[in-house]
N, C-alpha and C positions, 0 to 999 in steps of 0.2 A: 501272254507275252510269247513271241516267237523265239526260237532258239537263236536265230541270228542276232536278235537284240540282246539276249542273255550273254552270248559270246562275242561281245563287241570289243573286248580287250583280252590280251593273254592272261592277265591276272585273274580272270573269271573262269579259267579252265584248269582242271587238275587230272591227275592220273592216280590209279591205285585205290581209289575210294570214290563213293558217289558224290560226296561234298566235303568241303573243309571250311573252317573259320579262317579269318585273316592271319592267324598265327600258325596255320598249317594243320591244326588238330582236326581229325576227321569228325564229322557230325552228320546228323540226319539231313536229308535234303529239305525237310520241313522245319528245321531249326532256324529261327530268325537270325542267328549268328552266321549262317552259311553264306559265304561270299564267293566261292568258286565251286564248280561242278564238273564232273566228267560228262561225256556226251550222253550216256544213259541216265545219269542223275539229273542232268539238265532237261532231258526229255520228260522225265517224270515230274520234275518241278514245274515245267511249263504246261504240260498237257495231262498230267495225272494218268488215270487208267480209262480214259474216254475212248470213244470210237476213233476220234482224230488221232489219238496216240497210237492205236493199232495200225492205222494207215501210214503214219509217219515211221513206225518201226519197219513196216514192209518196204517203204521207200528207201530208208537208210540201208537195210540189209541188201536190197537190190543194188544200190549205189556202191556198196563196199563188197559186192560179189558174194553175198550170203555168209560172210564172216560174222561171228557174234559181235554185237556192238561193244560190250566191255573189252573183249580181246582186241578189237580194232583200236579203241581209245587208248588202251594201256600198252600197246606195242611200243617197244623202246625207240623205234625210229619215228613214231608219230609226233607231229608238231601241232602247235596251235593253228598254224596256217592251213594244215590239212583239215582240221575241224571247221575252221572258218569257211574254207572253200566248199566243204560238204554242205553246211547249212545254207550258204548262199546259193549254191547250185540247185539245191532242192527247194529253196525259198520256204524254209521252215523256221 
């Protein structure tokens, strides 16, 4: 699954943890109850630790000007629209 499919609605994105259940409780990205993900958690959920994931990490860090992905995601001014634009622009 591509990240842009995972992040098709604001309810599927979170900040402050890799993944959450529908009630907001943090869980592992591999937990079947996980319903929303941060950008980095979504990346790991969709691509794991494959070669593709490494390429995507490099593409994202280039797009966000070398900032760490979790810091970018969790920045207080970050919005779901920012995340959606990133994954759509990079086609990931």
